C-alpha positions, 0 to 999 in steps of 0.5 A: 500500499502507498502514502502520500503526503498531503498539502492542503489548505482548508476552507477557512485558508488555514496551510496545514503540511505533511499530512500523511494517508493510505492507500491504494492510489491517489483518489483512494488517499484524496477520499480519504483525506477529503472525509476528514478536511470537508470542503479543504485544496489539495495544494501538493501530493506526493507518493511516499514507498511505506516500504522503504526504510527511509522516507527519501533517497539519498544524493551525492551532494548530501553523501559530499556534505557527510564526510567534508565534516568528517573530515 
């Protein structure tokens, strides 16, 4: 099952970031989101691999900065 990370604007205009919802696909996750936040507006949505131990991948710049700090 996939996880989705939503950033939304509530009907009152307040911005809420990083709402994680599991779903079979994005429409399923959005349906669950709209049950919790009626009349909200989705600003951003990204897919998170729920099976992954780490939520993001490491790029070469992160590795080089870690090496540079250790020296």
